[in-house]
VEXPA-880462 format. One line per 2 residues: number of its first residue (from 1); their letters; for each residue z, y, x of N, C-alpha, C. Coordinates in pm, 1 decimal, m for minus. Atoms other than C-alpha are relative to their C-alpha. Layout:
# residues N
NUM> A> Z,Y,X,Z,Y,X,Z,Y,X | ...;
This chain:
# residues 199
1> XX> 0.0,m117.9,83.8,0.0,0.0,0.0,0.0,124.5,88.6 | 10.2,m123.2,m79.0,m97.6,338.7,138.0,99.1,103.2,m54.3;
3> XX> m96.9,m102.3,38.9,178.9,601.3,137.0,m71.7,132.7,m22.9 | 63.8,m129.9,24.3,90.1,941.7,m7.3,25.6,97.3,115.2;
5> XX> m13.6,m103.6,m102.3,43.5,1239.0,224.3,129.9,78.4,m21.7 | m121.0,m81.8,8.9,366.1,1425.3,300.7,m41.8,146.0,m12.3;
7> XX> 30.3,m142.0,18.0,350.3,1783.3,174.5,125.3,78.9,33.4 | m111.1,m85.0,m42.4,586.4,2010.6,365.7,m54.5,105.4,95.7;
9> XX> 43.7,m109.7,m87.6,578.3,2301.5,609.0,m75.6,m51.6,121.5 | 72.8,54.8,m114.8,463.6,2075.9,893.8,m145.4,m28.1,m38.0;
11> XX> 137.6,32.6,39.4,158.0,1958.8,698.6,m80.1,125.2,m36.1 | 69.8,m124.9,29.9,76.6,2318.4,598.6,m34.4,80.5,125.8;
13> XX> 22.6,m75.1,m123.9,79.8,2437.6,960.7,m134.6,m38.9,60.2 | 134.9,28.9,m50.5,m287.6,2458.8,1059.4,m11.0,14.6,151.2;
15> XX> 2.8,m19.9,m144.4,m195.6,2541.8,1420.7,44.0,m123.9,77.4 | m47.1,119.7,m69.2,m53.1,2195.5,1497.5,m117.8,m78.2,57.3;
17> XX> 103.7,79.3,m65.7,m255.8,1990.4,1741.9,40.7,m147.0,m10.8 | m39.3,138.7,27.2,m239.5,1630.2,1617.5,m62.0,m93.3,102.7;
19> XX> 46.5,90.1,m105.0,m288.2,1443.0,1943.5,109.1,m102.2,27.1 | m97.5,108.9,m8.0,m121.5,1105.2,1979.8,82.8,m0.5,127.7;
21> XX> m72.0,4.3,m127.5,m14.5,1165.4,2339.5,100.0,115.1,16.6 | m90.5,m114.2,m10.6,185.7,1483.3,2269.0,139.6,m34.2,m51.4;
23> XX> m139.0,25.6,40.4,565.5,1482.3,2240.8,22.9,41.6,m144.3 | m27.3,m51.9,133.8,568.4,1694.3,1925.3,m51.4,m95.1,m107.8;
25> XX> 57.7,91.3,98.6,339.8,1454.8,1736.1,84.3,m125.5,m13.8 | m82.5,121.3,3.8,552.0,1154.5,1830.4,138.6,27.9,m57.1;
27> XX> m131.0,m35.9,55.1,879.5,1334.6,1750.0,m10.0,21.2,m150.5 | 19.0,m22.0,142.6,741.1,1437.2,1411.9,m17.0,m132.6,m73.8;
29> XX> 14.7,132.7,60.8,647.8,1074.6,1341.9,137.1,m64.1,m23.5 | m135.8,52.9,17.9,1019.0,988.6,1386.8,68.8,61.8,m121.6;
31> XX> m55.9,m66.6,117.8,1091.8,1230.7,1099.6,m64.4,m47.0,m130.2 | 77.4,40.4,117.1,859.5,1049.0,860.2,88.8,m40.9,m117.3;
33> XX> m87.4,46.0,108.1,1138.3,882.0,659.3,75.4,116.9,m62.6 | m72.5,m115.4,53.2,1337.8,1205.9,628.0,m92.0,95.1,m74.9;
35> XX> 95.6,m88.7,68.0,1027.8,1402.2,530.4,m36.7,m53.6,m138.5 | 31.1,60.3,129.1,970.9,1157.3,243.5,122.6,m11.5,m89.9;
37> XX> m122.6,18.9,77.6,1335.6,1138.4,132.0,19.7,115.2,m98.2 | m22.3,m102.8,101.4,1425.5,1323.1,m187.2,147.6,35.9,m13.7;
39> XX> m143.5,m26.8,11.6,1805.4,1307.1,m155.1,57.3,68.3,123.7 | m43.2,m78.8,m114.8,1820.4,1523.5,156.5,m45.5,143.4,m19.3;
41> XX> 35.8,m141.6,7.9,1818.6,1901.0,177.5,10.2,60.5,139.7 | m3.5,m69.4,m128.3,1766.7,2140.7,463.7,131.4,74.8,14.3;
43> XX> m123.4,m74.7,m29.7,2082.1,2280.8,623.8,m13.8,55.9,140.2 | 9.1,m65.8,m130.4,2076.6,2532.9,908.8,135.7,54.7,38.8;
45> XX> m120.1,m62.1,m56.2,2366.2,2633.9,1129.6,m43.7,94.4,111.6 | 28.0,m98.2,m104.5,2343.6,2948.8,1341.7,128.1,20.0,80.1;
47> XX> m116.1,m5.7,m87.4,2577.5,2961.3,1642.4,m24.8,99.1,113.6 | m108.8,m39.4,88.7,2745.3,3199.7,1683.6,m55.3,58.4,m129.6;
49> XX> 49.0,m48.8,128.8,2720.5,3300.5,1318.5,m5.4,152.0,m5.8 | 3.5,m145.9,m8.6,2779.0,3664.9,1413.4,m83.2,40.8,121.3;
51> XX> 88.3,m40.1,m109.7,2494.7,3812.5,1621.3,67.2,98.9,93.3 | m72.6,m96.4,m83.3,2740.9,4074.4,1750.2,110.8,m64.7,82.1;
53> XX> m100.1,70.8,m80.3,2951.2,3806.6,1922.7,m64.9,m48.0,129.5 | 62.7,40.1,m126.3,2829.5,3800.3,2285.0,85.7,m101.8,75.2;
55> XX> m72.5,92.6,m87.3,2925.7,3538.3,2541.7,26.2,73.3,130.8 | m41.1,m74.8,m118.7,3118.5,3693.7,2826.8,m44.9,m71.8,128.1;
57> XX> 42.5,61.3,m126.6,3029.6,3632.2,3195.5,80.5,m125.3,33.3 | m58.3,127.8,m43.2,3098.2,3273.6,3308.9,96.3,m57.9,m104.6;
59> XX> m85.6,48.1,108.5,3252.7,3194.2,2969.7,m78.0,m101.1,m83.8 | 60.9,98.3,88.8,3184.8,2920.6,2715.1,42.8,27.3,m143.1;
61> XX> m27.2,m14.5,142.6,3157.4,2962.9,2339.3,13.7,m139.8,m59.2 | m22.8,128.0,67.2,3303.9,2670.6,2142.7,m14.2,23.0,m149.9;
63> XX> 25.4,m15.8,142.3,3190.9,2621.6,1783.2,m7.0,m139.1,m61.8 | 7.8,128.5,69.3,3215.5,2344.4,1524.7,m73.3,18.1,m132.5;
65> XX> 76.0,m0.3,124.6,2960.5,2283.5,1247.5,53.8,m111.2,m89.2 | m41.9,102.6,94.8,3055.2,2094.9,933.7,m114.3,m28.6,m96.4;
67> XX> 106.6,43.5,90.5,2788.9,1898.1,747.8,48.3,m125.3,m72.9 | m34.3,123.7,69.9,2799.0,1608.0,504.2,m19.0,m118.0,94.2;
69> XX> 18.4,120.3,m81.7,2855.7,1274.1,675.4,m125.4,m71.5,m49.2 | 127.2,61.8,34.6,2530.0,1081.9,683.2,m117.4,94.4,14.8;
71> XX> 108.0,m95.9,m25.1,2332.0,1395.0,769.7,m67.1,m32.5,133.3 | 73.5,19.6,m124.7,2074.2,1401.8,1047.0,m26.5,134.1,65.6;
73> XX> 39.7,m115.5,m81.0,2033.7,1658.9,1322.8,m136.6,m33.7,57.8 | 134.5,34.4,m45.8,1662.1,1674.2,1398.2,m64.8,103.5,91.6;
75> XX> 61.8,m99.0,m87.0,1592.6,1995.7,1588.2,73.5,131.8,m5.9 | m62.9,m131.4,0.4,1664.0,2362.2,1629.8,m83.1,101.8,74.2;
77> XX> 64.9,m107.7,m73.9,1580.6,2678.9,1812.6,104.7,78.6,75.9 | m93.6,m79.6,m78.5,1736.6,2912.6,2064.4,m64.9,131.4,36.1;
79> XX> 51.6,m131.0,m36.9,1700.0,3280.3,2132.9,105.7,77.4,78.2 | m84.6,m91.5,m77.4,1854.3,3493.4,2406.9,m42.1,141.0,m39.4;
81> XX> 35.4,m127.3,61.9,1865.6,3834.1,2237.7,7.8,115.5,98.4 | m18.1,m112.8,m91.5,2007.1,4079.6,2492.2,110.4,m31.9,99.2;
83> XX> m104.5,16.7,m101.4,2229.1,4113.0,2796.7,39.0,136.0,55.6 | m48.4,m121.4,m65.7,2441.8,4380.7,2957.4,73.9,m39.3,127.4;
85> XX> m73.6,21.9,m123.7,2594.1,4412.2,3300.5,72.1,128.7,36.5 | m74.1,m117.0,m46.5,2835.7,4649.1,3473.0,m56.6,39.4,136.0;
87> XX> 59.4,m43.8,m126.8,2671.9,4857.5,3745.2,106.9,46.7,98.0 | m92.0,m40.1,m107.3,2828.3,4998.1,4065.4,95.2,111.0,m41.5;
89> XX> m85.0,m111.1,44.4,2967.4,5302.1,3883.0,93.7,m40.4,m113.4 | m88.3,48.5,105.7,3142.8,5085.2,3622.0,m55.7,17.5,m140.1;
91> XX> 62.2,m17.0,130.9,2899.9,5165.3,3340.5,m62.4,m132.1,m46.1 | 66.3,116.4,58.8,2776.9,4892.6,3105.0,m142.8,39.0,m33.8;
93> XX> 140.8,m32.8,18.2,2397.6,4893.8,3113.6,m77.3,m125.3,m40.7 | 83.2,115.5,37.6,2126.6,4671.1,2961.6,m63.3,m62.5,123.8;
95> XX> 65.7,70.6,m109.4,1976.4,4409.2,3188.8,m91.3,m106.6,m57.8 | 94.4,101.3,46.1,1705.9,4145.3,3168.2,75.0,m127.2,m39.5;
97> XX> m64.2,122.1,48.3,1799.8,3834.4,2971.6,m102.2,m113.0,m3.0 | 84.8,119.2,5.4,1658.7,3481.9,2996.0,80.7,m113.5,m61.3;
99> XX> m68.1,113.5,62.3,1741.5,3173.4,2791.6,52.8,m96.4,104.5 | m42.7,91.8,m105.9,1772.3,2979.3,3117.8,133.5,40.9,63.1;
101> XX> m131.2,m43.1,m49.6,2089.6,3180.3,3192.7,113.8,m71.1,m72.4 | m102.1,65.2,81.1,2271.9,2966.1,2936.8,m18.1,m150.8,m1.1;
103> XX> 1.1,145.8,9.7,2361.7,2599.3,2899.5,53.4,m40.7,m136.8 | m37.2,45.3,133.8,2401.7,2402.1,2575.9,44.9,m145.8,3.7;
105> XX> m37.0,139.2,24.2,2585.5,2085.7,2473.5,36.6,m15.1,m146.2 | m27.3,29.9,140.4,2606.4,1931.4,2125.3,55.6,m142.2,m6.5;
107> XX> m67.9,129.3,4.5,2843.5,1642.9,2044.6,40.1,m34.0,m143.2 | m49.7,50.0,128.2,2905.4,1435.8,1729.8,148.1,m31.0,19.7;
109> XX> m143.8,14.2,m25.1,3284.7,1458.9,1700.1,53.3,m137.5,m39.7 | m46.0,133.1,39.9,3312.5,1114.1,1535.5,m9.4,m97.7,117.2;
111> XX> 22.1,95.4,m108.8,3166.3,913.6,1821.9,30.5,59.3,136.6 | m17.4,m64.3,m129.4,3208.7,1170.3,2098.2,m122.6,m12.2,87.9;
113> XX> 122.9,17.0,m77.8,2854.1,1091.9,2207.4,m75.1,132.6,5.4 | 73.0,m127.1,m10.4,2682.3,1404.0,2342.8,m148.2,m18.8,m28.4;
115> XX> 143.0,2.2,27.5,2327.8,1489.8,2243.9,m79.4,m11.2,130.0 | 65.2,3.3,m130.7,2236.6,1535.1,2611.0,96.3,m63.0,100.3;
117> XX> m82.7,65.9,m100.6,2360.5,1347.5,2916.3,95.5,98.6,67.3 | m80.9,m106.3,m57.9,2491.1,1674.7,3059.6,m40.4,128.4,m71.4;
119> XX> 41.2,m127.0,58.5,2474.9,2041.2,2963.1,m149.1,21.0,25.8 | 144.3,m20.2,m10.1,2110.3,2124.4,2896.2,m31.2,148.0,15.3;
121> XX> 42.6,m137.6,m20.7,1935.6,2441.6,3012.1,m61.6,52.3,m129.4 | 46.8,m55.5,127.4,1879.4,2661.2,2705.8,m145.1,46.2,6.5;
123> XX> 140.1,m39.1,m13.3,1540.9,2765.7,2845.4,m94.2,m103.5,m59.9 | 82.3,105.3,57.1,1406.8,2430.8,2724.9,m1.5,0.7,m151.5;
125> XX> m9.1,m5.5,145.6,1502.1,2514.8,2366.0,m36.8,137.1,m54.1 | 32.6,m136.6,38.5,1387.3,2875.5,2362.6,m109.8,0.7,m104.2;
127> XX> 97.9,m8.6,108.4,1201.1,2957.9,2042.4,m113.9,92.0,40.7 | 118.5,m77.0,m37.3,852.2,3069.6,2134.8,m83.1,23.6,m125.6;
129> XX> 66.4,m27.1,126.6,720.4,3236.8,1822.2,m150.1,24.8,16.1 | 144.1,m14.6,m21.5,380.0,3291.0,1983.1,m64.8,m134.8,28.4;
131> XX> 52.3,132.7,m29.9,343.5,2916.3,2037.8,m99.3,m44.3,m106.5 | 96.7,56.5,94.7,53.2,2732.8,1878.6,62.6,m114.3,m78.9;
133> XX> m62.2,113.7,67.1,294.8,2461.5,1771.6,97.4,49.2,m106.8 | m100.9,m47.4,94.3,621.3,2556.3,1598.8,105.1,76.9,77.8;
135> XX> m101.4,m77.9,m70.3,902.2,2797.7,1680.8,131.9,m75.3,20.1 | m124.1,73.6,m21.7,1159.6,2515.9,1708.3,m22.7,m118.1,93.4;
137> XX> 8.4,121.8,m78.7,1237.0,2229.3,1939.6,34.4,m116.1,m92.1 | m29.9,119.2,77.9,1253.0,1876.3,1803.4,60.7,m104.9,91.3;
139> XX> m56.2,112.6,m74.1,1465.5,1583.9,1914.7,m99.8,m115.3,m3.0 | 93.2,113.1,m3.6,1282.9,1265.9,2010.9,15.3,m87.9,m123.6;
141> XX> m23.7,62.8,129.3,1442.7,1112.7,1701.6,123.3,63.1,m61.5 | m116.1,m63.2,63.8,1692.9,1241.5,1443.7,129.7,m69.9,39.5;
143> XX> m132.0,54.1,m36.1,2060.8,1195.7,1533.7,88.1,m4.6,m123.7 | m86.5,19.1,115.6,2283.9,1052.0,1258.6,138.4,57.3,28.5;
145> XX> m133.6,m58.0,m12.5,2608.6,1247.3,1207.3,93.6,m78.8,m90.9 | m90.3,87.4,74.1,2892.6,1018.5,1101.0,120.3,77.1,m54.4;
147> XX> m124.0,m55.6,53.9,3218.4,1081.6,912.8,88.2,47.6,114.2 | m15.3,m93.8,110.7,3382.7,1340.7,915.1,m108.4,107.5,m8.3;
149> XX> 111.0,m94.8,10.2,3052.4,1526.1,965.4,19.6,126.3,81.1 | m24.1,m116.5,m85.4,3168.8,1757.7,1242.8,m82.9,m10.3,126.9;
151> XX> 82.8,m6.3,m120.3,2941.7,1864.8,1528.4,55.4,110.2,89.5 | m55.0,m95.9,m95.8,3091.0,2033.7,1834.7,m112.5,56.6,86.4;
153> XX> 104.6,m67.7,m77.0,2871.9,2289.6,2010.6,64.6,86.1,107.5 | m44.3,m86.4,m109.7,2923.9,2458.2,2347.8,m121.9,73.3,55.6;
155> XX> 103.2,m80.7,m64.9,2712.0,2743.2,2484.1,67.2,70.6,117.6 | m62.0,m55.1,m120.9,2795.5,2840.3,2842.3,m89.3,103.3,65.7;
157> XX> 68.0,m107.8,m71.6,2699.1,3162.7,3017.4,24.8,m22.0,148.4 | m18.1,26.8,m143.6,2638.1,3093.9,3386.2,m36.7,119.4,87.9;
159> XX> 30.6,m120.8,m75.9,2576.2,3453.9,3492.3,115.6,98.8,m9.7 | m97.9,m107.1,5.8,2780.6,3767.6,3552.2,m30.8,102.4,m107.4;
161> XX> 38.8,m91.4,107.0,2612.7,3932.3,3251.7,64.4,m41.8,m132.0 | m43.4,28.5,136.2,2740.0,3957.7,2895.4,m126.0,m22.1,m82.5;
163> XX> 125.3,37.1,65.5,2475.4,3779.1,2687.1,21.2,m22.7,m149.7 | 2.9,24.9,143.9,2404.4,3789.1,2315.1,m112.4,m99.3,m27.2;
165> XX> 98.8,104.7,26.1,2225.7,3475.8,2194.3,35.5,m71.1,m130.0 | m27.9,83.5,116.2,2197.9,3239.3,1900.5,m73.4,m132.7,12.4;
167> XX> 55.4,134.3,6.2,2141.5,2867.4,1870.2,m12.7,m36.9,m147.4 | 23.3,43.0,137.4,1991.2,2735.3,1546.8,m13.8,m151.3,m0.8;
169> XX> 8.1,145.4,12.2,2049.2,2370.6,1451.1,m53.2,m35.8,m138.4 | 61.7,45.5,124.8,1833.9,2201.5,1185.4,57.4,m136.0,m38.2;
171> XX> m53.0,125.9,51.5,2000.2,1932.2,976.4,m74.9,m39.0,m126.7 | 38.7,53.2,130.5,1875.5,1711.1,695.6,130.2,m54.2,m57.6;
173> XX> m132.3,33.0,52.8,2192.1,1694.9,487.1,m13.2,m81.6,m127.7 | 4.9,84.7,118.8,2252.3,1420.0,234.1,60.6,74.7,m118.0;
175> XX> m46.7,m68.1,120.8,2292.1,1554.1,m118.2,104.6,m85.9,m69.7 | m99.3,70.4,81.2,2592.4,1463.9,m329.3,m58.2,m11.9,m140.2;
177> XX> 54.6,21.6,133.1,2455.5,1306.0,m644.1,112.2,9.7,m102.0 | m103.2,m22.8,101.2,2651.4,1421.7,m947.1,m39.4,m72.0,m128.5;
179> XX> 19.5,63.4,130.3,2680.7,1198.0,m1251.8,123.0,30.1,m85.5 | m109.5,m31.8,92.2,2915.9,1210.0,m1548.8,135.0,m48.7,53.2;
181> XX> m125.0,54.4,m52.9,3175.5,992.0,m1376.2,58.8,90.8,107.8 | m50.8,m87.8,m106.6,3202.8,1214.8,m1066.7,37.4,136.7,m55.6;
183> XX> m32.3,m128.9,61.1,3198.5,1527.7,m1284.8,138.1,m5.9,m67.3 | m129.9,15.9,65.7,3496.9,1397.7,m1491.1,112.4,m11.1,102.9;
185> XX> m101.0,16.3,m104.8,3685.1,1296.6,m1174.8,30.6,134.7,65.9 | m20.5,m131.6,m61.0,3632.4,1639.9,m1015.4,74.5,93.1,m95.6;
187> XX> m65.6,m83.0,100.9,3741.1,1807.8,m1340.4,149.7,m32.2,m6.5 | m140.5,41.9,4.0,4065.2,1603.8,m1349.3,74.3,45.2,125.1;
189> XX> m63.0,m45.0,m124.9,4137.4,1687.3,m983.6,26.5,149.9,m4.1 | m19.8,m144.8,9.6,4091.9,2059.1,m1054.3,116.6,32.8,m93.4;
191> XX> m111.2,m21.3,94.3,4332.1,2038.1,m1353.5,131.7,m34.7,66.2 | m121.8,43.8,m67.4,4587.9,1847.4,m1146.6,43.5,99.6,107.4;
193> XX> m30.6,m96.4,m105.4,4564.1,2108.1,m870.0,37.7,136.2,m56.7 | m35.5,m127.8,62.0,4627.9,2387.5,m1120.0,m111.5,100.6,1.2;
195> XX> 111.3,m94.1,m5.5,4284.5,2537.6,m1078.0,m60.8,29.4,m135.0 | 56.4,m19.2,132.4,4193.2,2501.0,m1444.1,111.7,m13.3,m101.8;
197> XX> m101.0,7.7,105.2,4410.3,2570.5,m1746.1,m69.4,m0.6,m134.5 | 52.6,1.9,136.0,4352.3,2506.7,m2113.5,62.9,113.4,m78.7;
199> X> m50.5,m111.2,75.8,4385.3,2806.7,m2344.5,23.7,m34.4,m144.4;
């Protein structure tokens, strides 16, 4: 039986080069099941969530994302926005910024298994919006996030500059199916907790 064509943003992108020997094509093939699934929704996490939260020189930002257990992390993007440094006179001045000035690590808190063997250079995940492909990086295959659905993220600044950046993580999050039984159970829990009163 022939499966129907997947209709999503990847199939609408006329700039994709569908060559079997390219990494992107093979990584996208690993997403085939998720692209066809109807009980998953897109979930994005931006880290840090406040663009005005820079990473200080030689410091590490620690962040934890919470998604539904059974979700998949499949890709993301990274952007180094700006950087400042202190000059000889003690003034804070803008300076050149590069994504390669930062390191990234992502770990599933359930298993403790990191996404990369060691901290990865953020330059490899830099979102190139002028690219002929897509503005995001893709994992070689989606990573299953187990219970309790927490993902630990570290972004390290390895320069003497204060850098503003953001990491975007793409998840396919499992949807909670609501039926009458779960609706009644949730309603009873809300009443028991005092959140709902009868008038």
